[in-house]
CHARMM-style PDB file with segment names, atoms N, HN, CA, C and O in Angstrom:
ATOM      1  N   MET     1      53.315 -83.221-103.169  1.00  0.00      PROA
ATOM      2  CA  MET     1      53.286 -83.389-102.010  1.00  0.00      PROA
ATOM      3  C   MET     1      51.862 -84.352-101.884  1.00  0.00      PROA
ATOM      4  O   MET     1      50.849 -84.208-102.569  1.00  0.00      PROA
ATOM      5  N   SER     2      52.078 -85.336-100.847  1.00  0.00      PROA
ATOM      6  HN  SER     2      52.901 -85.452-100.291  1.00  0.00      PROA
ATOM      7  CA  SER     2      50.967 -86.332-100.986  1.00  0.00      PROA
ATOM      8  C   SER     2      49.873 -85.563 -99.720  1.00  0.00      PROA
ATOM      9  O   SER     2      50.192 -84.593 -99.033  1.00  0.00      PROA
ATOM     10  N   THR     3      48.561 -86.296 -99.662  1.00  0.00      PROA
ATOM     11  HN  THR     3      48.302 -87.084-100.220  1.00  0.00      PROA
ATOM     12  CA  THR     3      47.620 -85.666 -98.909  1.00  0.00      PROA
ATOM     13  C   THR     3      47.973 -86.330 -97.503  1.00  0.00      PROA
ATOM     14  O   THR     3      48.390 -87.466 -97.273  1.00  0.00      PROA
ATOM     15  N   PRO     4      47.659 -85.200 -96.564  1.00  0.00      PROA
ATOM     16  CA  PRO     4      47.823 -85.668 -95.244  1.00  0.00      PROA
ATOM     17  C   PRO     4      46.994 -86.639 -94.628  1.00  0.00      PROA
ATOM     18  O   PRO     4      45.787 -86.490 -94.817  1.00  0.00      PROA
ATOM     19  N   LEU     5      47.343 -87.558 -93.965  1.00  0.00      PROA
ATOM     20  HN  LEU     5      48.324 -87.679 -93.812  1.00  0.00      PROA
ATOM     21  CA  LEU     5      46.856 -88.568 -93.602  1.00  0.00      PROA
ATOM     22  C   LEU     5      45.768 -88.137 -92.185  1.00  0.00      PROA
ATOM     23  O   LEU     5      45.947 -87.112 -91.527  1.00  0.00      PROA
ATOM     24  N   THR     6      44.728 -89.067 -91.925  1.00  0.00      PROA
ATOM     25  HN  THR     6      44.582 -89.899 -92.460  1.00  0.00      PROA
ATOM     26  CA  THR     6      43.897 -88.520 -90.883  1.00  0.00      PROA
ATOM     27  C   THR     6      43.798 -89.795 -90.103  1.00  0.00      PROA
ATOM     28  O   THR     6      43.695 -90.894 -90.648  1.00  0.00      PROA
ATOM     29  N   TYR     7      43.828 -89.635 -88.972  1.00  0.00      PROA
ATOM     30  HN  TYR     7      43.912 -88.742 -88.528  1.00  0.00      PROA
ATOM     31  CA  TYR     7      43.890 -90.689 -88.079  1.00  0.00      PROA
ATOM     32  C   TYR     7      42.877 -90.785 -87.248  1.00  0.00      PROA
ATOM     33  O   TYR     7      42.415 -89.687 -86.939  1.00  0.00      PROA
ATOM     34  N   ALA     8      42.256 -91.881 -86.675  1.00  0.00      PROA
ATOM     35  HN  ALA     8      42.631 -92.773 -86.926  1.00  0.00      PROA
ATOM     36  CA  ALA     8      41.357 -92.052 -85.491  1.00  0.00      PROA
ATOM     37  C   ALA     8      41.757 -91.479 -84.313  1.00  0.00      PROA
ATOM     38  O   ALA     8      42.982 -91.392 -84.218  1.00  0.00      PROA
ATOM     39  N   PRO     9      40.991 -90.968 -83.182  1.00  0.00      PROA
ATOM     40  CA  PRO     9      41.636 -90.506 -82.159  1.00  0.00      PROA
ATOM     41  C   PRO     9      42.217 -91.520 -81.254  1.00  0.00      PROA
ATOM     42  O   PRO     9      41.797 -92.676 -81.212  1.00  0.00      PROA
ATOM     43  N   LEU    10      43.153 -91.090 -80.559  1.00  0.00      PROA
ATOM     44  HN  LEU    10      43.495 -90.150 -80.593  1.00  0.00      PROA
ATOM     45  CA  LEU    10      43.891 -92.380 -79.742  1.00  0.00      PROA
ATOM     46  C   LEU    10      43.170 -92.723 -78.446  1.00  0.00      PROA
ATOM     47  O   LEU    10      42.782 -91.813 -77.714  1.00  0.00      PROA
ATOM     48  N   GLN    11      42.996 -93.881 -78.163  1.00  0.00      PROA
ATOM     49  HN  GLN    11      43.312 -94.620 -78.758  1.00  0.00      PROA
ATOM     50  CA  GLN    11      42.414 -94.209 -76.724  1.00  0.00      PROA
ATOM     51  C   GLN    11      43.507 -94.582 -75.875  1.00  0.00      PROA
ATOM     52  O   GLN    11      44.177 -95.514 -76.320  1.00  0.00      PROA
ATOM     53  N   VAL    12      43.820 -94.175 -74.930  1.00  0.00      PROA
ATOM     54  HN  VAL    12      43.276 -93.418 -74.568  1.00  0.00      PROA
ATOM     55  CA  VAL    12      45.000 -94.440 -73.976  1.00  0.00      PROA
ATOM     56  C   VAL    12      43.780 -95.488 -72.756  1.00  0.00      PROA
ATOM     57  O   VAL    12      42.626 -95.302 -72.372  1.00  0.00      PROA
ATOM     58  N   PRO    13      44.612 -96.355 -72.554  1.00  0.00      PROA
ATOM     59  CA  PRO    13      44.043 -97.069 -71.451  1.00  0.00      PROA
ATOM     60  C   PRO    13      43.645 -96.393 -70.022  1.00  0.00      PROA
ATOM     61  O   PRO    13      44.517 -95.704 -69.493  1.00  0.00      PROA
ATOM     62  N   GLU    14      42.675 -96.506 -69.507  1.00  0.00      PROA
ATOM     63  HN  GLU    14      41.966 -97.066 -69.937  1.00  0.00      PROA
ATOM     64  CA  GLU    14      42.455 -95.893 -68.222  1.00  0.00      PROA
ATOM     65  C   GLU    14      43.015 -96.987 -66.996  1.00  0.00      PROA
ATOM     66  O   GLU    14      42.843 -96.488 -65.884  1.00  0.00      PROA
ATOM     67  N   ASP    15      43.399 -97.825 -66.965  1.00  0.00      PROA
ATOM     68  HN  ASP    15      43.538 -98.231 -67.868  1.00  0.00      PROA
ATOM     69  CA  ASP    15      43.946 -98.999 -66.084  1.00  0.00      PROA
ATOM     70  C   ASP    15      45.364 -98.815 -66.094  1.00  0.00      PROA
ATOM     71  O   ASP    15      45.857 -99.679 -65.368  1.00  0.00      PROA
ATOM     72  N   TRP    16      46.124 -98.173 -66.526  1.00  0.00      PROA
ATOM     73  HN  TRP    16      45.723 -97.471 -67.116  1.00  0.00      PROA
ATOM     74  CA  TRP    16      47.533 -98.127 -66.744  1.00  0.00      PROA
ATOM     75  C   TRP    16      48.078 -97.373 -65.218  1.00  0.00      PROA
ATOM     76  O   TRP    16      47.633 -96.361 -64.676  1.00  0.00      PROA
ATOM     77  N   THR    17      49.092 -98.194 -64.826  1.00  0.00      PROA
ATOM     78  HN  THR    17      49.454 -99.016 -65.266  1.00  0.00      PROA
ATOM     79  CA  THR    17      49.678 -97.497 -63.606  1.00  0.00      PROA
ATOM     80  C   THR    17      50.553 -96.172 -64.023  1.00  0.00      PROA
ATOM     81  O   THR    17      51.060 -96.078 -65.141  1.00  0.00      PROA
ATOM     82  N   PRO    18      50.670 -95.251 -63.108  1.00  0.00      PROA
ATOM     83  CA  PRO    18      51.606 -94.205 -63.484  1.00  0.00      PROA
ATOM     84  C   PRO    18      52.977 -94.900 -63.783  1.00  0.00      PROA
ATOM     85  O   PRO    18      53.591 -94.292 -64.660  1.00  0.00      PROA
ATOM     86  N   GLU    19      53.582 -95.923 -63.337  1.00  0.00      PROA
ATOM     87  HN  GLU    19      53.083 -96.417 -62.625  1.00  0.00      PROA
ATOM     88  CA  GLU    19      54.860 -96.392 -64.014  1.00  0.00      PROA
ATOM     89  C   GLU    19      54.512 -96.887 -65.464  1.00  0.00      PROA
ATOM     90  O   GLU    19      55.435 -96.835 -66.278  1.00  0.00      PROA
ATOM     91  N   GLN    20      53.478 -97.288 -65.824  1.00  0.00      PROA
ATOM     92  HN  GLN    20      52.729 -97.330 -65.163  1.00  0.00      PROA
ATOM     93  CA  GLN    20      53.362 -98.041 -67.254  1.00  0.00      PROA
ATOM     94  C   GLN    20      53.037 -96.705 -68.105  1.00  0.00      PROA
ATOM     95  O   GLN    20      53.612 -96.483 -69.171  1.00  0.00      PROA
ATOM     96  N   ALA    21      52.006 -95.772 -67.517  1.00  0.00      PROA
ATOM     97  HN  ALA    21      51.539 -95.952 -66.652  1.00  0.00      PROA
ATOM     98  CA  ALA    21      51.902 -94.272 -68.565  1.00  0.00      PROA
ATOM     99  C   ALA    21      53.290 -93.465 -68.701  1.00  0.00      PROA
ATOM    100  O   ALA    21      53.513 -92.709 -69.647  1.00  0.00      PROA
ATOM    101  N   LEU    22      54.201 -93.710 -67.650  1.00  0.00      PROA
ATOM    102  HN  LEU    22      54.020 -94.324 -66.882  1.00  0.00      PROA
ATOM    103  CA  LEU    22      55.805 -93.000 -67.869  1.00  0.00      PROA
ATOM    104  C   LEU    22      56.436 -93.628 -69.050  1.00  0.00      PROA
ATOM    105  O   LEU    22      56.939 -93.117 -70.050  1.00  0.00      PROA
ATOM    106  N   SER    23      56.255 -95.130 -68.611  1.00  0.00      PROA
ATOM    107  HN  SER    23      55.847 -95.545 -67.798  1.00  0.00      PROA
ATOM    108  CA  SER    23      57.122 -95.840 -69.765  1.00  0.00      PROA
ATOM    109  C   SER    23      56.738 -95.742 -71.040  1.00  0.00      PROA
ATOM    110  O   SER    23      57.593 -95.698 -71.925  1.00  0.00      PROA
ATOM    111  N   VAL    24      55.550 -95.697 -71.296  1.00  0.00      PROA
ATOM    112  HN  VAL    24      54.855 -95.733 -70.578  1.00  0.00      PROA
ATOM    113  CA  VAL    24      54.938 -95.415 -72.593  1.00  0.00      PROA
ATOM    114  C   VAL    24      55.476 -94.037 -73.261  1.00  0.00      PROA
ATOM    115  O   VAL    24      56.091 -93.894 -74.318  1.00  0.00      PROA
ATOM    116  N   TYR    25      55.043 -93.042 -72.289  1.00  0.00      PROA
ATOM    117  HN  TYR    25      54.544 -93.159 -71.430  1.00  0.00      PROA
ATOM    118  CA  TYR    25      55.419 -91.732 -72.668  1.00  0.00      PROA
ATOM    119  C   TYR    25      56.908 -91.608 -72.927  1.00  0.00      PROA
ATOM    120  O   TYR    25      57.193 -90.876 -73.874  1.00  0.00      PROA
ATOM    121  N   GLU    26      57.861 -92.145 -72.312  1.00  0.00      PROA
ATOM    122  HN  GLU    26      57.629 -92.740 -71.542  1.00  0.00      PROA
ATOM    123  CA  GLU    26      59.406 -91.984 -72.353  1.00  0.00      PROA
ATOM    124  C   GLU    26      59.693 -92.967 -73.622  1.00  0.00      PROA
ATOM    125  O   GLU    26      60.754 -92.748 -74.206  1.00  0.00      PROA
ATOM    126  N   TYR    27      59.025 -93.830 -74.027  1.00  0.00      PROA
ATOM    127  HN  TYR    27      58.163 -94.008 -73.552  1.00  0.00      PROA
ATOM    128  CA  TYR    27      59.459 -94.660 -75.049  1.00  0.00      PROA
ATOM    129  C   TYR    27      58.936 -93.692 -76.503  1.00  0.00      PROA
ATOM    130  O   TYR    27      59.609 -93.553 -77.524  1.00  0.00      PROA
ATOM    131  N   LEU    28      57.647 -93.138 -76.258  1.00  0.00      PROA
ATOM    132  HN  LEU    28      57.100 -93.251 -75.428  1.00  0.00      PROA
ATOM    133  CA  LEU    28      57.375 -92.454 -77.454  1.00  0.00      PROA
ATOM    134  C   LEU    28      58.062 -91.263 -77.621  1.00  0.00      PROA
ATOM    135  O   LEU    28      58.093 -90.689 -78.709  1.00  0.00      PROA
ATOM    136  N   THR    29      58.698 -90.785 -76.481  1.00  0.00      PROA
ATOM    137  HN  THR    29      58.672 -91.251 -75.596  1.00  0.00      PROA
ATOM    138  CA  THR    29      59.699 -89.661 -76.757  1.00  0.00      PROA
ATOM    139  C   THR    29      60.863 -90.012 -77.434  1.00  0.00      PROA
ATOM    140  O   THR    29      61.313 -89.302 -78.333  1.00  0.00      PROA
ATOM    141  N   GLN    30      61.444 -91.162 -77.037  1.00  0.00      PROA
ATOM    142  HN  GLN    30      61.079 -91.739 -76.306  1.00  0.00      PROA
ATOM    143  CA  GLN    30      62.627 -91.525 -77.631  1.00  0.00      PROA
ATOM    144  C   GLN    30      62.454 -91.871 -79.006  1.00  0.00      PROA
ATOM    145  O   GLN    30      63.450 -91.722 -79.713  1.00  0.00      PROA
ATOM    146  N   MET    31      61.123 -92.416 -79.692  1.00  0.00      PROA
ATOM    147  HN  MET    31      60.313 -92.537 -79.117  1.00  0.00      PROA
ATOM    148  CA  MET    31      60.769 -92.583 -80.914  1.00  0.00      PROA
ATOM    149  C   MET    31      60.811 -91.589 -81.470  1.00  0.00      PROA
ATOM    150  O   MET    31      61.421 -91.637 -82.538  1.00  0.00      PROA
ATOM    151  N   SER    32      60.250 -90.307 -81.088  1.00  0.00      PROA
ATOM    152  HN  SER    32      59.754 -90.267 -80.221  1.00  0.00      PROA
ATOM    153  CA  SER    32      59.983 -89.010 -81.810  1.00  0.00      PROA
ATOM    154  C   SER    32      61.385 -88.497 -82.196  1.00  0.00      PROA
ATOM    155  O   SER    32      61.730 -88.161 -83.329  1.00  0.00      PROA
ATOM    156  N   GLU    33      62.182 -88.489 -81.016  1.00  0.00      PROA
ATOM    157  HN  GLU    33      61.902 -88.762 -80.096  1.00  0.00      PROA
ATOM    158  CA  GLU    33      63.467 -87.893 -81.264  1.00  0.00      PROA
ATOM    159  C   GLU    33      64.396 -88.612 -82.279  1.00  0.00      PROA
ATOM    160  O   GLU    33      65.156 -87.953 -82.988  1.00  0.00      PROA
ATOM    161  N   ALA    34      64.319 -90.255 -82.361  1.00  0.00      PROA
ATOM    162  HN  ALA    34      63.701 -90.790 -81.785  1.00  0.00      PROA
ATOM    163  CA  ALA    34      64.912 -90.731 -83.147  1.00  0.00      PROA
ATOM    164  C   ALA    34      64.514 -90.503 -84.655  1.00  0.00      PROA
ATOM    165  O   ALA    34      65.366 -90.414 -85.540  1.00  0.00      PROA
ATOM    166  N   VAL    35      62.922 -90.397 -84.924  1.00  0.00      PROA
ATOM    167  HN  VAL    35      62.230 -90.469 -84.205  1.00  0.00      PROA
ATOM    168  CA  VAL    35      62.447 -90.108 -86.189  1.00  0.00      PROA
ATOM    169  C   VAL    35      62.943 -88.657 -86.444  1.00  0.00      PROA
ATOM    170  O   VAL    35      63.438 -88.468 -87.556  1.00  0.00      PROA
ATOM    171  N   TRP    36      62.895 -87.721 -85.683  1.00  0.00      PROA
ATOM    172  HN  TRP    36      62.493 -87.874 -84.780  1.00  0.00      PROA
ATOM    173  CA  TRP    36      63.495 -86.529 -85.975  1.00  0.00      PROA
ATOM    174  C   TRP    36      64.946 -86.602 -86.545  1.00  0.00      PROA
ATOM    175  O   TRP    36      65.171 -86.346 -87.728  1.00  0.00      PROA
ATOM    176  N   GLU    37      65.893 -86.949 -85.689  1.00  0.00      PROA
ATOM    177  HN  GLU    37      65.710 -87.157 -84.729  1.00  0.00      PROA
ATOM    178  CA  GLU    37      67.140 -87.277 -85.939  1.00  0.00      PROA
ATOM    179  C   GLU    37      67.439 -87.912 -87.547  1.00  0.00      PROA
ATOM    180  O   GLU    37      68.351 -87.534 -88.282  1.00  0.00      PROA
ATOM    181  N   ARG    38      66.611 -88.769 -87.807  1.00  0.00      PROA
ATOM    182  HN  ARG    38      65.870 -89.076 -87.210  1.00  0.00      PROA
ATOM    183  CA  ARG    38      66.618 -89.575 -88.944  1.00  0.00      PROA
ATOM    184  C   ARG    38      66.029 -88.800 -90.122  1.00  0.00      PROA
ATOM    185  O   ARG    38      66.402 -89.004 -91.277  1.00  0.00      PROA
ATOM    186  N   TYR    39      65.023 -87.832 -89.765  1.00  0.00      PROA
ATOM    187  HN  TYR    39      64.720 -87.666 -88.826  1.00  0.00      PROA
ATOM    188  CA  TYR    39      64.252 -87.473 -90.970  1.00  0.00      PROA
ATOM    189  C   TYR    39      64.168 -85.803 -90.975  1.00  0.00      PROA
ATOM    190  O   TYR    39      63.378 -85.149 -91.655  1.00  0.00      PROA
ATOM    191  N   ALA    40      64.996 -85.360 -90.215  1.00  0.00      PROA
ATOM    192  HN  ALA    40      65.638 -85.891 -89.662  1.00  0.00      PROA
ATOM    193  CA  ALA    40      64.691 -83.903 -89.857  1.00  0.00      PROA
ATOM    194  C   ALA    40      64.736 -83.145 -91.303  1.00  0.00      PROA
ATOM    195  O   ALA    40      63.805 -82.369 -91.519  1.00  0.00      PROA
ATOM    196  N   ILE    41      65.591 -83.276 -92.167  1.00  0.00      PROA
ATOM    197  HN  ILE    41      66.347 -83.906 -91.991  1.00  0.00      PROA
ATOM    198  CA  ILE    41      65.852 -82.519 -93.226  1.00  0.00      PROA
ATOM    199  C   ILE    41      64.617 -82.560 -94.284  1.00  0.00      PROA
ATOM    200  O   ILE    41      64.224 -81.568 -94.897  1.00  0.00      PROA
ATOM    201  N   ASP    42      64.071 -83.863 -94.400  1.00  0.00      PROA
ATOM    202  HN  ASP    42      64.390 -84.669 -93.902  1.00  0.00      PROA
ATOM    203  CA  ASP    42      62.990 -84.138 -94.929  1.00  0.00      PROA
ATOM    204  C   ASP    42      61.521 -83.800 -94.571  1.00  0.00      PROA
ATOM    205  O   ASP    42      60.488 -83.722 -95.237  1.00  0.00      PROA
ATOM    206  N   LEU    43      61.879 -83.599 -93.023  1.00  0.00      PROA
ATOM    207  HN  LEU    43      62.718 -83.662 -92.482  1.00  0.00      PROA
ATOM    208  CA  LEU    43      60.203 -83.087 -92.476  1.00  0.00      PROA
ATOM    209  C   LEU    43      60.209 -81.582 -92.318  1.00  0.00      PROA
ATOM    210  O   LEU    43      59.155 -80.949 -92.263  1.00  0.00      PROA
ATOM    211  N   LEU    44      61.421 -81.003 -92.245  1.00  0.00      PROA
ATOM    212  HN  LEU    44      62.278 -81.517 -92.290  1.00  0.00      PROA
ATOM    213  CA  LEU    44      61.353 -79.677 -91.991  1.00  0.00      PROA
ATOM    214  C   LEU    44      60.443 -78.773 -93.118  1.00  0.00      PROA
ATOM    215  O   LEU    44      60.016 -77.695 -92.706  1.00  0.00      PROA
ATOM    216  N   PRO    45      60.170 -79.116 -94.340  1.00  0.00      PROA
ATOM    217  CA  PRO    45      59.816 -78.261 -95.371  1.00  0.00      PROA
ATOM    218  C   PRO    45      58.201 -78.673 -94.833  1.00  0.00      PROA
ATOM    219  O   PRO    45      57.408 -77.743 -94.688  1.00  0.00      PROA
ATOM    220  N   LEU    46      57.843 -79.800 -94.604  1.00  0.00      PROA
ATOM    221  HN  LEU    46      58.487 -80.556 -94.721  1.00  0.00      PROA
ATOM    222  CA  LEU    46      56.477 -80.227 -94.093  1.00  0.00      PROA
ATOM    223  C   LEU    46      55.928 -79.600 -92.721  1.00  0.00      PROA
ATOM    224  O   LEU    46      54.730 -79.462 -92.475  1.00  0.00      PROA
ATOM    225  N   VAL    47      57.005 -79.233 -91.843  1.00  0.00      PROA
ATOM    226  HN  VAL    47      57.979 -79.345 -92.043  1.00  0.00      PROA
ATOM    227  CA  VAL    47      56.597 -78.655 -90.645  1.00  0.00      PROA
ATOM    228  C   VAL    47      56.431 -77.200 -90.642  1.00  0.00      PROA
ATOM    229  O   VAL    47      55.473 -76.583 -90.176  1.00  0.00      PROA
ATOM    230  N   ARG    48      57.447 -76.731 -91.203  1.00  0.00      PROA
ATOM    231  HN  ARG    48      58.225 -77.232 -91.582  1.00  0.00      PROA
ATOM    232  CA  ARG    48      57.659 -75.333 -91.467  1.00  0.00      PROA
ATOM    233  C   ARG    48      57.714 -74.998 -92.885  1.00  0.00      PROA
ATOM    234  O   ARG    48      58.846 -74.997 -93.370  1.00  0.00      PROA
ATOM    235  N   PRO    49      56.591 -74.671 -93.771  1.00  0.00      PROA
ATOM    236  CA  PRO    49      56.857 -74.403 -94.952  1.00  0.00      PROA
ATOM    237  C   PRO    49      57.310 -73.266 -95.346  1.00  0.00      PROA
ATOM    238  O   PRO    49      57.353 -72.315 -94.566  1.00  0.00      PROA
ATOM    239  N   ASP    50      57.656 -73.189 -96.416  1.00  0.00      PROA
ATOM    240  HN  ASP    50      57.620 -73.962 -97.049  1.00  0.00      PROA
ATOM    241  CA  ASP    50      58.521 -71.962 -97.248  1.00  0.00      PROA
ATOM    242  C   ASP    50      57.205 -70.992 -97.149  1.00  0.00      PROA
ATOM    243  O   ASP    50      56.108 -71.325 -97.598  1.00  0.00      PROA
ATOM    244  N   PRO    51      57.490 -69.643 -96.445  1.00  0.00      PROA
ATOM    245  CA  PRO    51      56.359 -68.685 -96.475  1.00  0.00      PROA
ATOM    246  C   PRO    51      56.538 -68.082 -97.783  1.00  0.00      PROA
ATOM    247  O   PRO    51      55.476 -67.828 -98.351  1.00  0.00      PROA
ATOM    248  N   SER    52      57.522 -67.807 -98.366  1.00  0.00      PROA
ATOM    249  HN  SER    52      58.385 -68.013 -97.905  1.00  0.00      PROA
ATOM    250  CA  SER    52      57.529 -67.378 -99.854  1.00  0.00      PROA
ATOM    251  C   SER    52      56.621 -67.905-100.654  1.00  0.00      PROA
ATOM    252  O   SER    52      55.997 -67.227-101.470  1.00  0.00      PROA
ATOM    253  N   ALA    53      56.453 -69.248-100.486  1.00  0.00      PROA
ATOM    254  HN  ALA    53      56.960 -69.799 -99.823  1.00  0.00      PROA
ATOM    255  CA  ALA    53      55.674 -70.086-101.428  1.00  0.00      PROA
ATOM    256  C   ALA    53      54.191 -69.801-101.117  1.00  0.00      PROA
ATOM    257  O   ALA    53      53.442 -70.018-102.070  1.00  0.00      PROA
ATOM    258  N   GLN    54      53.672 -69.408-100.103  1.00  0.00      PROA
ATOM    259  HN  GLN    54      54.280 -69.232 -99.330  1.00  0.00      PROA
ATOM    260  CA  GLN    54      52.423 -68.969 -99.950  1.00  0.00      PROA
ATOM    261  C   GLN    54      52.113 -67.613 -99.943  1.00  0.00      PROA
ATOM    262  O   GLN    54      50.912 -67.355 -99.856  1.00  0.00      PROA
ATOM    263  N   GLY    55      52.803 -66.783-100.005  1.00  0.00      PROA
ATOM    264  HN  GLY    55      53.779 -66.992-100.075  1.00  0.00      PROA
ATOM    265  CA  GLY    55      52.713 -65.693-100.097  1.00  0.00      PROA
ATOM    266  C   GLY    55      53.113 -64.822 -98.799  1.00  0.00      PROA
ATOM    267  O   GLY    55      53.850 -65.368 -97.978  1.00  0.00      PROA
ATOM    268  N   SER    56      52.724 -63.651 -98.586  1.00  0.00      PROA
ATOM    269  HN  SER    56      52.125 -63.208 -99.252  1.00  0.00      PROA
ATOM    270  CA  SER    56      53.133 -63.180 -97.493  1.00  0.00      PROA
ATOM    271  C   SER    56      52.468 -63.467 -96.336  1.00  0.00      PROA
ATOM    272  O   SER    56      51.274 -63.174 -96.281  1.00  0.00      PROA
ATOM    273  N   ALA    57      53.075 -64.052 -95.271  1.00  0.00      PROA
ATOM    274  HN  ALA    57      54.045 -64.290 -95.315  1.00  0.00      PROA
ATOM    275  CA  ALA    57      52.666 -64.272 -93.925  1.00  0.00      PROA
ATOM    276  C   ALA    57      51.970 -63.114 -93.062  1.00  0.00      PROA
ATOM    277  O   ALA    57      50.996 -63.251 -92.321  1.00  0.00      PROA
ATOM    278  N   GLN    58      52.591 -62.107 -93.290  1.00  0.00      PROA
ATOM    279  HN  GLN    58      53.382 -61.996 -93.892  1.00  0.00      PROA
ATOM    280  CA  GLN    58      52.008 -60.862 -92.665  1.00  0.00      PROA
ATOM    281  C   GLN    58      51.594 -59.787 -93.544  1.00  0.00      PROA
ATOM    282  O   GLN    58      52.391 -59.248 -94.311  1.00  0.00      PROA
ATOM    283  N   PRO    59      50.565 -59.510 -93.472  1.00  0.00      PROA
ATOM    284  CA  PRO    59      49.829 -58.421 -94.485  1.00  0.00      PROA
ATOM    285  C   PRO    59      50.300 -57.210 -94.062  1.00  0.00      PROA
ATOM    286  O   PRO    59      50.505 -56.924 -92.883  1.00  0.00      PROA
ATOM    287  N   ASP    60      50.499 -56.404 -95.119  1.00  0.00      PROA
ATOM    288  HN  ASP    60      50.333 -56.637 -96.078  1.00  0.00      PROA
ATOM    289  CA  ASP    60      51.031 -54.826 -94.887  1.00  0.00      PROA
ATOM    290  C   ASP    60      49.820 -54.257 -93.932  1.00  0.00      PROA
ATOM    291  O   ASP    60      48.638 -54.302 -94.273  1.00  0.00      PROA
ATOM    292  N   LEU    61      50.242 -53.770 -92.809  1.00  0.00      PROA
ATOM    293  HN  LEU    61      51.202 -53.734 -92.532  1.00  0.00      PROA
ATOM    294  CA  LEU    61      49.468 -52.955 -92.076  1.00  0.00      PROA
ATOM    295  C   LEU    61      49.016 -51.548 -92.194  1.00  0.00      PROA
ATOM    296  O   LEU    61      48.020 -51.031 -91.687  1.00  0.00      PROA
ATOM    297  N   PHE    62      50.016 -50.967 -93.031  1.00  0.00      PROA
ATOM    298  HN  PHE    62      50.825 -51.387 -93.443  1.00  0.00      PROA
ATOM    299  CA  PHE    62      50.094 -49.482 -93.456  1.00  0.00      PROA
ATOM    300  C   PHE    62      50.248 -49.142 -94.827  1.00  0.00      PROA
ATOM    301  O   PHE    62      51.161 -49.723 -95.414  1.00  0.00      PROA
ATOM    302  N   ASP    63      49.633 -48.416 -95.400  1.00  0.00      PROA
ATOM    303  HN  ASP    63      48.892 -47.944 -94.923  1.00  0.00      PROA
ATOM    304  CA  ASP    63      49.704 -47.999 -96.843  1.00  0.00      PROA
ATOM    305  C   ASP    63      50.995 -46.988 -96.533  1.00  0.00      PROA
ATOM    306  O   ASP    63      50.964 -46.153 -95.629  1.00  0.00      PROA
ATOM    307  N   PRO    64      51.852 -47.140 -97.201  1.00  0.00      PROA
ATOM    308  CA  PRO    64      52.983 -46.150 -97.283  1.00  0.00      PROA
ATOM    309  C   PRO    64      52.780 -44.736 -98.000  1.00  0.00      PROA
ATOM    310  O   PRO    64      53.504 -43.746 -97.901  1.00  0.00      PROA
ATOM    311  N   ASP    65      51.367 -44.926 -98.900  1.00  0.00      PROA
ATOM    312  HN  ASP    65      50.778 -45.730 -98.980  1.00  0.00      PROA
ATOM    313  CA  ASP    65      51.203 -43.344 -98.965  1.00  0.00      PROA
ATOM    314  C   ASP    65      50.396 -42.604 -98.210  1.00  0.00      PROA
ATOM    315  O   ASP    65      49.962 -41.526 -98.617  1.00  0.00      PROA
ATOM    316  N   ASP    66      50.068 -43.157 -96.885  1.00  0.00      PROA
ATOM    317  HN  ASP    66      50.420 -44.032 -96.554  1.00  0.00      PROA
ATOM    318  CA  ASP    66      49.110 -42.599 -96.063  1.00  0.00      PROA
ATOM    319  C   ASP    66      49.692 -41.612 -95.384  1.00  0.00      PROA
ATOM    320  O   ASP    66      50.864 -41.804 -95.061  1.00  0.00      PROA
ATOM    321  N   GLU    67      49.056 -40.337 -94.998  1.00  0.00      PROA
ATOM    322  HN  GLU    67      48.104 -40.181 -95.260  1.00  0.00      PROA
ATOM    323  CA  GLU    67      50.002 -39.416 -94.119  1.00  0.00      PROA
ATOM    324  C   GLU    67      49.803 -39.684 -92.829  1.00  0.00      PROA
ATOM    325  O   GLU    67      48.847 -40.157 -92.215  1.00  0.00      PROA
ATOM    326  N   LEU    68      51.221 -39.175 -92.411  1.00  0.00      PROA
ATOM    327  HN  LEU    68      51.998 -38.791 -92.910  1.00  0.00      PROA
ATOM    328  CA  LEU    68      51.431 -39.580 -90.962  1.00  0.00      PROA
ATOM    329  C   LEU    68      50.758 -38.874 -90.019  1.00  0.00      PROA
ATOM    330  O   LEU    68      50.862 -37.649 -90.069  1.00  0.00      PROA
ATOM    331  N   PRO    69      49.888 -39.517 -88.912  1.00  0.00      PROA
ATOM    332  CA  PRO    69      49.294 -38.924 -87.930  1.00  0.00      PROA
ATOM    333  C   PRO    69      49.872 -37.697 -87.251  1.00  0.00      PROA
ATOM    334  O   PRO    69      49.109 -36.845 -86.798  1.00  0.00      PROA
ATOM    335  N   PHE    70      51.188 -37.571 -87.161  1.00  0.00      PROA
ATOM    336  HN  PHE    70      51.809 -38.263 -87.529  1.00  0.00      PROA
ATOM    337  CA  PHE    70      52.138 -36.406 -86.168  1.00  0.00      PROA
ATOM    338  C   PHE    70      52.649 -35.806 -87.090  1.00  0.00      PROA
ATOM    339  OT1 PHE    70      53.419 -34.872 -86.867  1.00  0.00      PROA
TER     340      PHE     70
END
């Protein structure tokens, strides 16, 4: 697996009209959906890694040999 990329913080222009901001938002939403439709199978392991590969996600909360308190 490759090293994750780091990006500079995005700067959104402060002089956009609400209509311009909505247009950019809608375009980016459509782009995101198109990328997901095309690459979902490849992206799933990156977005949701296999928990068994990293060990148990939930540690054991109780020792099965402990006495029950009731």
